[in-house]
N, C-alpha and C positions, 0 to 999 in steps of 0.2 A: 870607571863602575868598580864594586867591592863584590866577591864571592861570597853570598849569603851565608856560606856555612864557615870556613875559614877566615872572611876578611882580606882575603887578599889582594893587594890592587890586579886587574885583569888587566895585560899587557895587550891582546888580543881581542878587541872587540870583535872581531871574527868567528871567536870560537866555537868551535862545534857543539862545548857545554854550555855553554850561557842559557841562563845567568851564572854558572860556576863555572869555576877556574881549571877544572879537571872532572874528569869520571868516579874519582874518589869521591868527591865533595858531590856531586851529583847522586850515587849510592848512599852515601850518607845520610843526604835530606830524604831520598826514598825512603832508607830505612827509620827512620825518625816518626815519617807520616803513617807505614805500616803499623808501627808498635804504640802507636795514639800517642806521642811524645805532642805534635804537634793539635790543633784542634781547633775548627772555624767555629766562630761563636755567632749565636743566633740575634743576627739583628733584632728584632722583635721578639719578645718572648710573647706567647699565646695570652690573648686577655684570659682571664677566669671568666667562667660561664657564669651568666646572672641567676640567683637563686629566684630558684620558684616561689611564688609569694604563696603562703599557707591562711589558708582562711581561721579565722578564730574566732 
């Protein structure tokens, strides 16, 4: 398993910082979320509202 922040190989799979290798990488990841560097994509965009039919 590798750390998602620094890509280091994790030697201790029982680490308390999983999935990170260290507390530093854990904090770096959190700071990126708080700075909105990461975003969760909307799986589906809302469908457009149907246009109202106009009497002509």
